[in-house]
Residue frames relative to the residue before (quaternion, step in Angstrom):
aa qw qx qy qz dx dy dz
M 1.0000 0.0000 0.0000 0.0000 0.00 0.00 0.00
D 0.6149 0.5466 -0.3512 0.4470 3.56 1.18 -0.48
T 0.7808 0.3524 -0.1800 0.4835 3.56 0.92 -0.87
H 0.7528 0.3025 -0.1815 0.5557 3.61 1.17 -0.48
K 0.2902 -0.8103 0.4890 0.1419 3.56 -0.15 1.32
N 0.6831 0.4784 -0.2884 0.4705 3.62 1.16 -0.51
Y 0.5455 0.6079 -0.3984 0.4175 3.58 1.30 0.03
H 0.0345 -0.7994 0.5997 -0.0137 3.55 -0.82 1.02
F 0.0144 0.7444 -0.6674 0.0152 3.51 -1.04 0.89
I 0.0574 -0.8088 0.5851 -0.0154 3.54 -0.60 1.15
P 0.2366 -0.7698 0.5726 0.1533 3.61 -0.38 1.15
L 0.1983 -0.7943 0.5681 0.0838 3.55 -0.84 0.99
D 0.6324 -0.5045 0.4202 0.4111 3.51 -1.28 0.35
A 0.4266 -0.7523 0.4464 0.2296 3.57 -0.51 1.20
T 0.5964 0.5827 -0.3827 0.3980 3.61 1.07 -0.50
N 0.7174 0.4292 -0.2541 0.4864 3.59 1.12 -0.57
H 0.8029 0.2325 -0.0879 0.5419 3.59 1.11 -0.61
N 0.3238 0.8039 -0.4567 0.2008 3.59 0.94 0.76
Q 0.7026 0.4705 -0.2872 0.4500 3.62 1.16 -0.11
S 0.8032 0.1590 -0.1065 0.5641 3.60 1.20 -0.11
T 0.1608 -0.7481 0.6374 0.0909 3.49 -1.33 0.48
L 0.1367 -0.7741 0.6149 0.0630 3.54 -1.08 0.79
M 0.0036 -0.7880 0.6149 -0.0326 3.56 -0.84 1.03
V 0.0803 -0.7795 0.6203 0.0332 3.56 -1.04 0.83
K 0.1183 0.7642 -0.6274 0.0917 3.54 -0.95 0.95
N 0.8399 -0.0176 -0.0529 0.5399 3.49 -0.84 1.11
H 0.7939 -0.2887 0.2328 0.4819 3.58 -0.61 -1.13
K 0.6570 0.4618 -0.3174 0.5044 3.56 1.19 0.53
A 0.1416 -0.7529 0.6356 0.0956 3.51 -1.26 0.53
L 0.1730 -0.7509 0.6270 0.1146 3.54 -1.17 0.67
L 0.1005 -0.7512 0.6511 0.0402 3.50 -0.93 0.99
V 0.0677 -0.8169 0.5722 -0.0251 3.56 -0.49 1.26
H 0.1680 -0.7581 0.6260 0.0711 3.55 -0.73 1.14
T 0.2303 -0.8531 0.4606 0.0844 3.56 -0.32 1.30
S 0.6231 0.5015 -0.3756 0.4681 3.60 1.14 -0.20
E 0.6714 -0.5092 0.3511 0.4082 3.58 -1.25 0.31
P 0.5736 -0.2910 -0.7593 0.0982 1.61 -1.62 1.85
F 0.5202 -0.6331 0.4818 0.3105 3.57 -1.00 0.90
T 0.0405 0.8165 -0.5690 0.0888 3.58 -0.70 1.10
V 0.1026 -0.7710 0.6259 0.0565 3.57 -1.06 0.77
F 0.1093 -0.7729 0.6236 0.0415 3.55 -0.87 1.03
E 0.1605 -0.7559 0.6276 0.0951 3.57 -0.87 0.98
I 0.1126 -0.8025 0.5856 0.0184 3.56 -0.65 1.14
S 0.0304 -0.8178 0.5747 -0.0077 3.57 -0.81 0.98
Q 0.4468 0.6659 -0.4787 0.3575 3.60 1.21 0.14
P 0.5024 -0.7131 0.3954 0.2875 3.61 -0.53 1.19
E 0.6629 0.5147 -0.3212 0.4387 3.61 0.91 -0.83
I 0.6824 0.4749 -0.2889 0.4748 3.58 0.93 -0.87
V 0.6280 0.5214 -0.3351 0.4705 3.60 0.98 -0.81
S 0.6424 0.5233 -0.3144 0.4633 3.58 0.99 -0.82
L 0.6527 0.5027 -0.3102 0.4744 3.59 0.98 -0.80
Y 0.6432 0.5047 -0.3222 0.4773 3.59 0.99 -0.79
R 0.6353 0.5242 -0.3302 0.4610 3.61 0.97 -0.84
E 0.6610 0.5027 -0.3022 0.4680 3.58 0.91 -0.90
Y 0.6299 0.5341 -0.3264 0.4598 3.58 1.00 -0.82
L 0.6824 0.4853 -0.2893 0.4638 3.58 0.89 -0.95
L 0.6437 0.5121 -0.3266 0.4656 3.60 1.02 -0.74
Q 0.6436 0.5023 -0.3225 0.4791 3.60 1.02 -0.72
L 0.6350 0.5198 -0.3157 0.4764 3.57 1.01 -0.81
A 0.6598 0.5021 -0.2983 0.4728 3.58 0.95 -0.89
A 0.6376 0.5257 -0.3341 0.4534 3.59 0.98 -0.76
R 0.6404 0.5159 -0.3231 0.4683 3.59 1.05 -0.73
V 0.6939 0.4548 -0.2676 0.4900 3.57 0.96 -0.88
G 0.3905 -0.7046 0.4861 0.3388 3.56 1.04 -0.84
Y 0.0762 0.8333 -0.5403 0.0889 3.57 -0.50 1.14
A 0.6542 0.4842 -0.3223 0.4834 3.61 1.21 0.14
G 0.8158 0.2997 -0.1916 0.4560 3.53 -1.34 0.20
I 0.8484 -0.0604 0.0755 0.5205 3.55 -0.90 -0.99
N 0.6085 0.5546 -0.3580 0.4405 3.60 1.06 -0.66
R 0.6307 0.5228 -0.3352 0.4652 3.59 1.00 -0.79
S 0.6491 0.5096 -0.3153 0.4687 3.60 0.95 -0.82
Q 0.6577 0.5066 -0.3061 0.4659 3.58 0.96 -0.82
I 0.6387 0.5170 -0.3218 0.4704 3.59 1.01 -0.81
K 0.6483 0.5067 -0.3239 0.4669 3.61 0.92 -0.86
S 0.6503 0.5100 -0.3167 0.4655 3.60 0.94 -0.84
R 0.6526 0.5171 -0.3096 0.4592 3.57 0.97 -0.86
L 0.6534 0.5075 -0.3100 0.4684 3.59 0.98 -0.84
K 0.6493 0.5089 -0.3194 0.4663 3.59 0.94 -0.85
E 0.6375 0.5237 -0.3199 0.4659 3.58 1.03 -0.76
L 0.6566 0.5006 -0.3074 0.4730 3.60 0.97 -0.86
I 0.6341 0.5211 -0.3257 0.4694 3.60 1.00 -0.78
R 0.6313 0.5313 -0.3203 0.4654 3.57 1.01 -0.85
E 0.6561 0.5150 -0.3050 0.4597 3.58 0.96 -0.88
L 0.6603 0.5147 -0.3051 0.4539 3.57 1.00 -0.84
R 0.6550 0.5173 -0.3093 0.4557 3.57 1.06 -0.72
N 0.6914 0.4775 -0.2824 0.4628 3.60 1.11 -0.60
């Protein structure tokens, strides 16, 4: 996030989103279901990837990902990384 200004990572409240993860990059999306059975779906259909991207951008806008929120998210991530290393 420090070197790539277009990179967004929005940590969400784990109680609401603890069984799946959605990632979008370029023209692909990954939907990862983390509870048993562990499942990964790779989506490459342009219309669906576009809808997932729009969904994530709307979610990020609600949480806040620019300005002070971006700084707070970076600080939170650095703190979590520090905890994992210890």
